C-alpha positions, 0 to 999 in steps of 0.5 A: 558458460566456460571458455570449452562451452561447458556450463559453470556448475557448483562443482567449481566451488572453492576448496577452502572452508572459509570461503565455503562458509562465506558462500553458504552464509550468502545463500542462506541470506538470500533463501531467507530475504526472498521467501516473501517473493516465493510466497507471492508467486506461489499465491499468484500461481494458485490463483492462476490455477483456480481461474483456470479451473473456473474456466474449465467448468464454463461451457465452451464458447462462454468467456468471463473476460474482465475488461482491461485493467478491471480486475484485481489481484485475488484476495486484495481489496483495496482501502477506500479513498477518502477524498475531501476534508473533515472537521474534528471538533474536541470537546473539554470540560473547561472551554471548548478547544478550536476545531481542527480541519483535516485532509479526509485520509489524515492519520491524525483524526480522532474521534467523530468527525464530519465530512466538508467540502474544499470550500467549506474548509477554506471558509472554516480556516478563515474562523479564529476558532478553527485551526488547520491540522499541523501534519497533513496541512489542509491549508496548504493543500488549499492554497490559502496561508493561514497566519 
């Protein structure tokens, strides 16, 4: 608002082309950077409209209320949460490679692996033929020092 009480509008733009080009570039950048937000908001709006349409189809007096915190975003499926530890064995033609113990959700697990409990991982890491993954460091998470 100006001091006279009239709202500031875009007609109060600077008169010179250089500043107008800077403003235009800024506005175009903001539109491009916020396109994702606009898409997300449109998806959420569509989900709300669909939920209202579903509720309108239900007989009066019946509600399909979801417990607080019991719902999720439409179309969002969270990845399965893996807990615990896994042992990975690599087979080589010349000699057996040491087994690796990983935290279950480690991104460096390659090939087949077998889930194990924390106590099994602790015991395995005391064996000289088993090593902790240098990335996810299960030994640190288990509170043991493998030296």
